[in-house]
Gaussian input, Z-matrix of N, CA and C with variables (Angstrom, degrees):
# hf/3-21g

backbone

0 1
 N
 C     1     B1
 C     2     B2     1     A1
 N     3     B3     2     A2     1     D1
 C     4     B4     3     A3     2     D2
 C     5     B5     4     A4     3     D3
 N     6     B6     5     A5     4     D4
 C     7     B7     6     A6     5     D5
 C     8     B8     7     A7     6     D6
 N     9     B9     8     A8     7     D7
 C    10    B10     9     A9     8     D8
 C    11    B11    10    A10     9     D9
 N    12    B12    11    A11    10    D10
 C    13    B13    12    A12    11    D11
 C    14    B14    13    A13    12    D12
 N    15    B15    14    A14    13    D13
 C    16    B16    15    A15    14    D14
 C    17    B17    16    A16    15    D15
 N    18    B18    17    A17    16    D16
 C    19    B19    18    A18    17    D17
 C    20    B20    19    A19    18    D18
 N    21    B21    20    A20    19    D19
 C    22    B22    21    A21    20    D20
 C    23    B23    22    A22    21    D21
 N    24    B24    23    A23    22    D22
 C    25    B25    24    A24    23    D23
 C    26    B26    25    A25    24    D24
 N    27    B27    26    A26    25    D25
 C    28    B28    27    A27    26    D26
 C    29    B29    28    A28    27    D27
 N    30    B30    29    A29    28    D28
 C    31    B31    30    A30    29    D29
 C    32    B32    31    A31    30    D30
 N    33    B33    32    A32    31    D31
 C    34    B34    33    A33    32    D32
 C    35    B35    34    A34    33    D33
 N    36    B36    35    A35    34    D34
 C    37    B37    36    A36    35    D35
 C    38    B38    37    A37    36    D36
 N    39    B39    38    A38    37    D37
 C    40    B40    39    A39    38    D38
 C    41    B41    40    A40    39    D39
 N    42    B42    41    A41    40    D40
 C    43    B43    42    A42    41    D41
 C    44    B44    43    A43    42    D42
 N    45    B45    44    A44    43    D43
 C    46    B46    45    A45    44    D44
 C    47    B47    46    A46    45    D45
 N    48    B48    47    A47    46    D46
 C    49    B49    48    A48    47    D47
 C    50    B50    49    A49    48    D48
 N    51    B51    50    A50    49    D49
 C    52    B52    51    A51    50    D50
 C    53    B53    52    A52    51    D51
 N    54    B54    53    A53    52    D52
 C    55    B55    54    A54    53    D53
 C    56    B56    55    A55    54    D54
 N    57    B57    56    A56    55    D55
 C    58    B58    57    A57    56    D56
 C    59    B59    58    A58    57    D57
 N    60    B60    59    A59    58    D58
 C    61    B61    60    A60    59    D59
 C    62    B62    61    A61    60    D60
 N    63    B63    62    A62    61    D61
 C    64    B64    63    A63    62    D62
 C    65    B65    64    A64    63    D63
 N    66    B66    65    A65    64    D64
 C    67    B67    66    A66    65    D65
 C    68    B68    67    A67    66    D66
 N    69    B69    68    A68    67    D67
 C    70    B70    69    A69    68    D68
 C    71    B71    70    A70    69    D69
 N    72    B72    71    A71    70    D70
 C    73    B73    72    A72    71    D71
 C    74    B74    73    A73    72    D72
 N    75    B75    74    A74    73    D73
 C    76    B76    75    A75    74    D74
 C    77    B77    76    A76    75    D75
 N    78    B78    77    A77    76    D76
 C    79    B79    78    A78    77    D77
 C    80    B80    79    A79    78    D78
 N    81    B81    80    A80    79    D79
 C    82    B82    81    A81    80    D80
 C    83    B83    82    A82    81    D81
 N    84    B84    83    A83    82    D82
 C    85    B85    84    A84    83    D83
 C    86    B86    85    A85    84    D84
 N    87    B87    86    A86    85    D85
 C    88    B88    87    A87    86    D86
 C    89    B89    88    A88    87    D87
 N    90    B90    89    A89    88    D88
 C    91    B91    90    A90    89    D89
 C    92    B92    91    A91    90    D90
 N    93    B93    92    A92    91    D91
 C    94    B94    93    A93    92    D92
 C    95    B95    94    A94    93    D93
 N    96    B96    95    A95    94    D94
 C    97    B97    96    A96    95    D95
 C    98    B98    97    A97    96    D96
 N    99    B99    98    A98    97    D97
 C   100   B100    99    A99    98    D98
 C   101   B101   100   A100    99    D99
 N   102   B102   101   A101   100   D100
 C   103   B103   102   A102   101   D101
 C   104   B104   103   A103   102   D102
 N   105   B105   104   A104   103   D103
 C   106   B106   105   A105   104   D104
 C   107   B107   106   A106   105   D105
 N   108   B108   107   A107   106   D106
 C   109   B109   108   A108   107   D107
 C   110   B110   109   A109   108   D108
 N   111   B111   110   A110   109   D109
 C   112   B112   111   A111   110   D110
 C   113   B113   112   A112   111   D111
 N   114   B114   113   A113   112   D112
 C   115   B115   114   A114   113   D113
 C   116   B116   115   A115   114   D114
 N   117   B117   116   A116   115   D115
 C   118   B118   117   A117   116   D116
 C   119   B119   118   A118   117   D117
 N   120   B120   119   A119   118   D118
 C   121   B121   120   A120   119   D119
 C   122   B122   121   A121   120   D120
 N   123   B123   122   A122   121   D121
 C   124   B124   123   A123   122   D122
 C   125   B125   124   A124   123   D123
 N   126   B126   125   A125   124   D124
 C   127   B127   126   A126   125   D125
 C   128   B128   127   A127   126   D126
 N   129   B129   128   A128   127   D127
 C   130   B130   129   A129   128   D128
 C   131   B131   130   A130   129   D129
 N   132   B132   131   A131   130   D130
 C   133   B133   132   A132   131   D131
 C   134   B134   133   A133   132   D132
 N   135   B135   134   A134   133   D133
 C   136   B136   135   A135   134   D134
 C   137   B137   136   A136   135   D135
 N   138   B138   137   A137   136   D136
 C   139   B139   138   A138   137   D137
 C   140   B140   139   A139   138   D138
 N   141   B141   140   A140   139   D139
 C   142   B142   141   A141   140   D140
 C   143   B143   142   A142   141   D141
 N   144   B144   143   A143   142   D142
 C   145   B145   144   A144   143   D143
 C   146   B146   145   A145   144   D144
 N   147   B147   146   A146   145   D145
 C   148   B148   147   A147   146   D146
 C   149   B149   148   A148   147   D147
 N   150   B150   149   A149   148   D148
 C   151   B151   150   A150   149   D149
 C   152   B152   151   A151   150   D150
 N   153   B153   152   A152   151   D151
 C   154   B154   153   A153   152   D152
 C   155   B155   154   A154   153   D153
 N   156   B156   155   A155   154   D154
 C   157   B157   156   A156   155   D155
 C   158   B158   157   A157   156   D156
 N   159   B159   158   A158   157   D157
 C   160   B160   159   A159   158   D158
 C   161   B161   160   A160   159   D159
 N   162   B162   161   A161   160   D160
 C   163   B163   162   A162   161   D161
 C   164   B164   163   A163   162   D162
 N   165   B165   164   A164   163   D163
 C   166   B166   165   A165   164   D164
 C   167   B167   166   A166   165   D165
 N   168   B168   167   A167   166   D166
 C   169   B169   168   A168   167   D167
 C   170   B170   169   A169   168   D168
 N   171   B171   170   A170   169   D169
 C   172   B172   171   A171   170   D170
 C   173   B173   172   A172   171   D171
 N   174   B174   173   A173   172   D172
 C   175   B175   174   A174   173   D173
 C   176   B176   175   A175   174   D174
 N   177   B177   176   A176   175   D175
 C   178   B178   177   A177   176   D176
 C   179   B179   178   A178   177   D177
 N   180   B180   179   A179   178   D178
 C   181   B181   180   A180   179   D179
 C   182   B182   181   A181   180   D180
 N   183   B183   182   A182   181   D181
 C   184   B184   183   A183   182   D182
 C   185   B185   184   A184   183   D183
 N   186   B186   185   A185   184   D184
 C   187   B187   186   A186   185   D185
 C   188   B188   187   A187   186   D186
 N   189   B189   188   A188   187   D187
 C   190   B190   189   A189   188   D188
 C   191   B191   190   A190   189   D189
 N   192   B192   191   A191   190   D190
 C   193   B193   192   A192   191   D191
 C   194   B194   193   A193   192   D192
 N   195   B195   194   A194   193   D193
 C   196   B196   195   A195   194   D194
 C   197   B197   196   A196   195   D195
 N   198   B198   197   A197   196   D196
 C   199   B199   198   A198   197   D197
 C   200   B200   199   A199   198   D198
 N   201   B201   200   A200   199   D199
 C   202   B202   201   A201   200   D200
 C   203   B203   202   A202   201   D201
 N   204   B204   203   A203   202   D202
 C   205   B205   204   A204   203   D203
 C   206   B206   205   A205   204   D204
 N   207   B207   206   A206   205   D205
 C   208   B208   207   A207   206   D206
 C   209   B209   208   A208   207   D207
 N   210   B210   209   A209   208   D208
 C   211   B211   210   A210   209   D209
 C   212   B212   211   A211   210   D210
 N   213   B213   212   A212   211   D211
 C   214   B214   213   A213   212   D212
 C   215   B215   214   A214   213   D213
 N   216   B216   215   A215   214   D214
 C   217   B217   216   A216   215   D215
 C   218   B218   217   A217   216   D216
 N   219   B219   218   A218   217   D217
 C   220   B220   219   A219   218   D218
 C   221   B221   220   A220   219   D219
 N   222   B222   221   A221   220   D220
 C   223   B223   222   A222   221   D221
 C   224   B224   223   A223   222   D222
 N   225   B225   224   A224   223   D223
 C   226   B226   225   A225   224   D224
 C   227   B227   226   A226   225   D225
 N   228   B228   227   A227   226   D226
 C   229   B229   228   A228   227   D227
 C   230   B230   229   A229   228   D228
 N   231   B231   230   A230   229   D229
 C   232   B232   231   A231   230   D230
 C   233   B233   232   A232   231   D231
 N   234   B234   233   A233   232   D232
 C   235   B235   234   A234   233   D233
 C   236   B236   235   A235   234   D234
 N   237   B237   236   A236   235   D235
 C   238   B238   237   A237   236   D236
 C   239   B239   238   A238   237   D237
 N   240   B240   239   A239   238   D238
 C   241   B241   240   A240   239   D239
 C   242   B242   241   A241   240   D240
 N   243   B243   242   A242   241   D241
 C   244   B244   243   A243   242   D242
 C   245   B245   244   A244   243   D243
 N   246   B246   245   A245   244   D244
 C   247   B247   246   A246   245   D245
 C   248   B248   247   A247   246   D246
 N   249   B249   248   A248   247   D247
 C   250   B250   249   A249   248   D248
 C   251   B251   250   A250   249   D249

   B1=1.4608
   B2=1.5230
   B3=1.3138
   B4=1.4639
   B5=1.5203
   B6=1.2923
   B7=1.4586
   B8=1.5301
   B9=1.3419
   B10=1.4603
   B11=1.5339
   B12=1.3291
   B13=1.4709
   B14=1.5292
   B15=1.3409
   B16=1.4618
   B17=1.5295
   B18=1.3425
   B19=1.4604
   B20=1.5219
   B21=1.3177
   B22=1.4639
   B23=1.5226
   B24=1.3278
   B25=1.4509
   B26=1.5300
   B27=1.3260
   B28=1.4508
   B29=1.5289
   B30=1.3210
   B31=1.4692
   B32=1.5195
   B33=1.3223
   B34=1.4624
   B35=1.5182
   B36=1.3211
   B37=1.4628
   B38=1.5282
   B39=1.3169
   B40=1.4634
   B41=1.5156
   B42=1.3313
   B43=1.4649
   B44=1.5195
   B45=1.3099
   B46=1.4590
   B47=1.5233
   B48=1.3129
   B49=1.4666
   B50=1.5311
   B51=1.3372
   B52=1.4620
   B53=1.5245
   B54=1.3292
   B55=1.4640
   B56=1.5308
   B57=1.3159
   B58=1.4643
   B59=1.5330
   B60=1.3174
   B61=1.4612
   B62=1.5197
   B63=1.3266
   B64=1.4665
   B65=1.5254
   B66=1.3329
   B67=1.4642
   B68=1.5260
   B69=1.3195
   B70=1.4655
   B71=1.5235
   B72=1.3227
   B73=1.4738
   B74=1.5258
   B75=1.3333
   B76=1.4650
   B77=1.5266
   B78=1.3222
   B79=1.4664
   B80=1.5233
   B81=1.3126
   B82=1.4669
   B83=1.5249
   B84=1.3205
   B85=1.4571
   B86=1.5299
   B87=1.3281
   B88=1.4666
   B89=1.5289
   B90=1.3367
   B91=1.4766
   B92=1.5302
   B93=1.3154
   B94=1.4580
   B95=1.5332
   B96=1.3449
   B97=1.4625
   B98=1.5288
   B99=1.3145
   B100=1.4713
   B101=1.5231
   B102=1.3229
   B103=1.4656
   B104=1.5334
   B105=1.3413
   B106=1.4684
   B107=1.5289
   B108=1.3227
   B109=1.4531
   B110=1.5251
   B111=1.3271
   B112=1.4658
   B113=1.5295
   B114=1.3185
   B115=1.4647
   B116=1.5304
   B117=1.3062
   B118=1.4589
   B119=1.5188
   B120=1.3187
   B121=1.4624
   B122=1.5305
   B123=1.3171
   B124=1.4655
   B125=1.5308
   B126=1.3376
   B127=1.4638
   B128=1.5297
   B129=1.3292
   B130=1.4669
   B131=1.5191
   B132=1.3232
   B133=1.4664
   B134=1.5270
   B135=1.3351
   B136=1.4608
   B137=1.5333
   B138=1.3185
   B139=1.4669
   B140=1.5264
   B141=1.3259
   B142=1.4652
   B143=1.5284
   B144=1.3327
   B145=1.4598
   B146=1.5280
   B147=1.3269
   B148=1.4623
   B149=1.5289
   B150=1.3130
   B151=1.4579
   B152=1.5269
   B153=1.3142
   B154=1.4633
   B155=1.5239
   B156=1.3036
   B157=1.4482
   B158=1.5175
   B159=1.3135
   B160=1.4617
   B161=1.5276
   B162=1.3290
   B163=1.4668
   B164=1.5238
   B165=1.3378
   B166=1.4558
   B167=1.5090
   B168=1.3282
   B169=1.4629
   B170=1.5182
   B171=1.3195
   B172=1.4580
   B173=1.5265
   B174=1.3256
   B175=1.4580
   B176=1.5174
   B177=1.3441
   B178=1.4635
   B179=1.5274
   B180=1.3251
   B181=1.4574
   B182=1.5278
   B183=1.3142
   B184=1.4662
   B185=1.5259
   B186=1.3458
   B187=1.4650
   B188=1.5172
   B189=1.3375
   B190=1.4647
   B191=1.5148
   B192=1.3312
   B193=1.4531
   B194=1.5197
   B195=1.3288
   B196=1.4658
   B197=1.5215
   B198=1.3344
   B199=1.4603
   B200=1.5258
   B201=1.3323
   B202=1.4683
   B203=1.5235
   B204=1.3287
   B205=1.4560
   B206=1.5267
   B207=1.3169
   B208=1.4498
   B209=1.5309
   B210=1.3351
   B211=1.4622
   B212=1.5296
   B213=1.3323
   B214=1.4685
   B215=1.5217
   B216=1.3146
   B217=1.4585
   B218=1.5244
   B219=1.3212
   B220=1.4611
   B221=1.5269
   B222=1.3395
   B223=1.4667
   B224=1.5271
   B225=1.3096
   B226=1.4596
   B227=1.5192
   B228=1.2998
   B229=1.4657
   B230=1.5216
   B231=1.3172
   B232=1.4527
   B233=1.5224
   B234=1.3069
   B235=1.4633
   B236=1.5278
   B237=1.3102
   B238=1.4706
   B239=1.5194
   B240=1.3347
   B241=1.4543
   B242=1.5187
   B243=1.3061
   B244=1.4556
   B245=1.5166
   B246=1.2764
   B247=1.4551
   B248=1.5213
   B249=1.3330
   B250=1.4707
   B251=1.4933
   A1=109.36
   A2=115.14
   A3=119.50
   A4=109.40
   A5=114.46
   A6=121.60
   A7=108.95
   A8=118.72
   A9=120.50
   A10=111.75
   A11=115.54
   A12=123.04
   A13=112.13
   A14=116.46
   A15=122.13
   A16=109.23
   A17=118.12
   A18=120.03
   A19=113.61
   A20=119.13
   A21=121.48
   A22=111.61
   A23=118.91
   A24=121.50
   A25=112.45
   A26=118.28
   A27=122.01
   A28=108.73
   A29=118.07
   A30=122.23
   A31=112.48
   A32=117.84
   A33=120.95
   A34=112.20
   A35=118.25
   A36=121.58
   A37=111.91
   A38=118.12
   A39=121.27
   A40=111.88
   A41=116.79
   A42=121.01
   A43=110.98
   A44=117.31
   A45=121.62
   A46=109.89
   A47=116.67
   A48=121.35
   A49=111.06
   A50=116.88
   A51=121.55
   A52=110.60
   A53=117.02
   A54=121.29
   A55=110.40
   A56=116.91
   A57=120.60
   A58=110.84
   A59=117.35
   A60=120.93
   A61=111.88
   A62=116.27
   A63=120.15
   A64=110.75
   A65=116.20
   A66=120.09
   A67=110.85
   A68=117.47
   A69=120.51
   A70=111.83
   A71=116.88
   A72=119.73
   A73=111.46
   A74=116.88
   A75=119.92
   A76=110.20
   A77=117.30
   A78=120.72
   A79=110.85
   A80=117.32
   A81=120.68
   A82=110.60
   A83=117.02
   A84=121.83
   A85=111.88
   A86=116.88
   A87=122.01
   A88=112.50
   A89=116.46
   A90=122.43
   A91=111.81
   A92=114.92
   A93=122.51
   A94=108.71
   A95=118.11
   A96=120.06
   A97=111.31
   A98=116.58
   A99=121.23
   A100=112.90
   A101=117.29
   A102=119.22
   A103=112.50
   A104=117.36
   A105=121.64
   A106=112.65
   A107=117.48
   A108=121.86
   A109=111.99
   A110=117.94
   A111=119.83
   A112=112.09
   A113=118.31
   A114=120.77
   A115=110.45
   A116=116.59
   A117=120.87
   A118=111.61
   A119=116.16
   A120=120.60
   A121=110.39
   A122=117.29
   A123=121.42
   A124=109.84
   A125=117.11
   A126=122.00
   A127=110.46
   A128=117.09
   A129=120.75
   A130=111.56
   A131=117.49
   A132=120.63
   A133=110.86
   A134=116.97
   A135=120.74
   A136=110.67
   A137=117.21
   A138=120.60
   A139=110.10
   A140=116.88
   A141=121.24
   A142=111.34
   A143=117.55
   A144=120.19
   A145=112.07
   A146=116.67
   A147=121.22
   A148=112.31
   A149=117.23
   A150=123.11
   A151=108.73
   A152=116.93
   A153=121.63
   A154=111.77
   A155=115.08
   A156=121.75
   A157=111.31
   A158=116.99
   A159=121.45
   A160=112.94
   A161=117.24
   A162=119.90
   A163=112.55
   A164=118.47
   A165=122.06
   A166=114.41
   A167=117.26
   A168=121.75
   A169=109.44
   A170=116.05
   A171=120.39
   A172=110.29
   A173=115.51
   A174=119.33
   A175=111.67
   A176=116.46
   A177=120.66
   A178=111.05
   A179=116.38
   A180=120.73
   A181=110.52
   A182=117.00
   A183=120.47
   A184=111.12
   A185=116.17
   A186=120.07
   A187=113.05
   A188=116.76
   A189=120.50
   A190=114.22
   A191=117.99
   A192=121.43
   A193=112.96
   A194=117.34
   A195=122.22
   A196=109.95
   A197=116.49
   A198=121.15
   A199=108.29
   A200=118.37
   A201=120.41
   A202=112.25
   A203=115.47
   A204=122.74
   A205=107.77
   A206=117.49
   A207=122.41
   A208=112.58
   A209=117.27
   A210=120.24
   A211=112.83
   A212=118.54
   A213=120.20
   A214=111.61
   A215=117.45
   A216=121.44
   A217=111.68
   A218=117.31
   A219=121.19
   A220=111.69
   A221=117.33
   A222=120.79
   A223=112.74
   A224=117.43
   A225=121.58
   A226=110.10
   A227=115.52
   A228=122.35
   A229=110.14
   A230=116.68
   A231=120.93
   A232=109.89
   A233=116.47
   A234=125.87
   A235=112.83
   A236=113.72
   A237=119.68
   A238=111.92
   A239=118.04
   A240=120.47
   A241=113.81
   A242=118.26
   A243=120.44
   A244=109.43
   A245=116.98
   A246=122.18
   A247=110.63
   A248=115.13
   A249=118.25
   A250=112.08
   D1=154.83
   D2=178.09
   D3=-111.34
   D4=158.01
   D5=178.98
   D6=-76.60
   D7=135.50
   D8=179.45
   D9=-59.35
   D10=145.10
   D11=177.42
   D12=59.44
   D13=37.74
   D14=179.10
   D15=-124.01
   D16=80.94
   D17=-175.52
   D18=-64.40
   D19=-21.84
   D20=-179.34
   D21=-70.93
   D22=-13.36
   D23=-179.29
   D24=-88.81
   D25=-11.34
   D26=179.44
   D27=-106.06
   D28=118.57
   D29=-175.80
   D30=-63.64
   D31=-27.80
   D32=-179.28
   D33=-69.73
   D34=-24.52
   D35=-177.41
   D36=-60.31
   D37=-37.57
   D38=178.79
   D39=-64.71
   D40=-40.97
   D41=178.53
   D42=-69.12
   D43=-38.69
   D44=177.22
   D45=-62.61
   D46=-40.34
   D47=178.47
   D48=-61.57
   D49=-40.27
   D50=179.16
   D51=-64.79
   D52=-48.69
   D53=-178.59
   D54=-64.15
   D55=-42.26
   D56=179.70
   D57=-63.57
   D58=-41.84
   D59=178.51
   D60=-63.08
   D61=-42.17
   D62=178.09
   D63=-63.82
   D64=-42.42
   D65=-179.66
   D66=-64.28
   D67=-41.19
   D68=179.70
   D69=-66.51
   D70=-40.67
   D71=178.23
   D72=-65.62
   D73=-42.47
   D74=179.06
   D75=-65.76
   D76=-40.28
   D77=179.59
   D78=-62.97
   D79=-39.80
   D80=178.98
   D81=-68.83
   D82=-42.54
   D83=-179.28
   D84=-65.46
   D85=-39.80
   D86=-176.24
   D87=-92.88
   D88=-3.35
   D89=-177.99
   D90=56.36
   D91=52.79
   D92=-178.99
   D93=-79.00
   D94=132.79
   D95=176.54
   D96=-61.55
   D97=147.75
   D98=-177.09
   D99=-59.49
   D100=-30.16
   D101=-178.34
   D102=-68.72
   D103=-14.67
   D104=178.47
   D105=-102.21
   D106=6.83
   D107=-175.50
   D108=-56.93
   D109=-41.09
   D110=-176.92
   D111=-67.30
   D112=-31.34
   D113=175.25
   D114=-66.84
   D115=-38.18
   D116=176.90
   D117=-64.32
   D118=-36.95
   D119=178.02
   D120=-64.68
   D121=-42.52
   D122=177.60
   D123=-63.86
   D124=-42.74
   D125=179.09
   D126=-58.39
   D127=-47.66
   D128=179.44
   D129=-64.91
   D130=-39.00
   D131=179.35
   D132=-64.90
   D133=-37.74
   D134=178.30
   D135=-65.31
   D136=-43.43
   D137=178.01
   D138=-65.50
   D139=-44.67
   D140=-178.10
   D141=-61.73
   D142=-38.32
   D143=-179.42
   D144=-72.96
   D145=-15.62
   D146=178.96
   D147=-103.72
   D148=9.77
   D149=179.38
   D150=-105.82
   D151=136.91
   D152=-175.31
   D153=-64.38
   D154=141.79
   D155=176.84
   D156=-92.50
   D157=-160.31
   D158=-176.89
   D159=-68.37
   D160=-23.85
   D161=179.24
   D162=-89.95
   D163=3.09
   D164=178.58
   D165=83.93
   D166=3.63
   D167=178.97
   D168=-114.89
   D169=149.40
   D170=178.29
   D171=-85.79
   D172=163.10
   D173=176.25
   D174=-62.39
   D175=-40.74
   D176=178.38
   D177=-64.53
   D178=-36.75
   D179=179.47
   D180=-66.95
   D181=-38.67
   D182=177.99
   D183=-63.93
   D184=-36.96
   D185=-178.47
   D186=-77.29
   D187=-46.41
   D188=-172.00
   D189=-101.90
   D190=-22.66
   D191=-176.55
   D192=88.32
   D193=-7.62
   D194=179.34
   D195=-100.65
   D196=143.11
   D197=175.72
   D198=-79.71
   D199=119.73
   D200=-176.82
   D201=-76.15
   D202=153.95
   D203=175.63
   D204=-99.02
   D205=113.75
   D206=-175.62
   D207=-91.54
   D208=-4.25
   D209=-174.16
   D210=-61.12
   D211=-34.90
   D212=177.73
   D213=-63.25
   D214=-33.70
   D215=-178.37
   D216=-79.44
   D217=-28.79
   D218=-178.00
   D219=-86.75
   D220=-31.37
   D221=-178.16
   D222=-62.35
   D223=-34.38
   D224=-176.76
   D225=-118.35
   D226=124.54
   D227=-179.77
   D228=-80.67
   D229=147.22
   D230=176.76
   D231=-70.78
   D232=129.12
   D233=176.08
   D234=58.51
   D235=100.11
   D236=-179.60
   D237=-80.41
   D238=-19.12
   D239=178.34
   D240=79.86
   D241=7.91
   D242=178.98
   D243=-90.46
   D244=159.90
   D245=179.89
   D246=92.46
   D247=-177.36
   D248=-179.00
   D249=-116.71

């Protein structure tokens, strides 16, 4: 069991912090409206899960056994800022 309100005891908290930080930086850089923040978080999580870790394998590869193609995620940036 873990102690309540102790984020350092859950290994996932560190990864969540990384994804959240990336999403916030991208949102600030691209001037994403706050109402779209959760979509940006999903976008960053999808990229992060398809990026190789310290063992040279991606999270998706560990789960499915297939090497993912990240080109679709890199070709198009989240929130172009066009339109009204």
